[in-house]
N, C-alpha and C positions, 0 to 999 in steps of 0.2 A: 203533562210532565210532573206537575206538583202532586197529583193524586198518586202517581207511581212512586214518588219519593216517600210520601206518607205511608203508602202500603208497604214499601220495602222496610221502612223504619219500624212499622208496627209488627211486621213478620219477624224481623231480627229481635225485637224486644220480646215477642212471644216465645221465640226459640230460646233465648237466654233465660227467661223466666221458667220455662218448662224444664230446662236442664238443671237449673239451680234447685227448683222445687223437687224434681225427681231424685236428685242426689241427696237432698235433705231427708226426704221421706224414706229412701231406701237404706239409709245408714242405721245401724243398730248400736245399742249402748253396750252390748256384750263384747268384751275384748277377747281375742283369741289367746288362750293360755295353753302352751304346750304341756303335755304330760311330763311328769318328773322322771319316767323310766327312759326317756330319750336323752342320752348323754353322749357326748363326743369325747373320746379319749385320744388326745393328740400324741401321746407317747406310743400307743398301740399303732396309730396310723403311720408314724415315722419308722417303727421297727418292722412292720409288715409290708412296707411299700416295696414293690418289685418292678423291674423293667422301666425305671424312670429315665427320661432322656437326659443325656449329658451334654454339656456345652464344651466344645473344643475350640481353641484358637491357636493361631500360629504365632509363636514368640519371635519377634524380629528386633529384639533389643541389641543384639550384637551383629547387625548387618553392616558391612563396610562398603 
């Protein structure tokens, strides 16, 4: 039983070490920089929006 616990602990440690080392070596120092020609115009999005859903509710303020 002791050998199994030791083996399980060693396997878990190896798995953690492999995942950390793999993530560290796979990372790059180059950051993703989007191109400057990609711009979002919120005013155009609001003026050209069509068929948007509307919310309706039943006004029950004067229910007797």
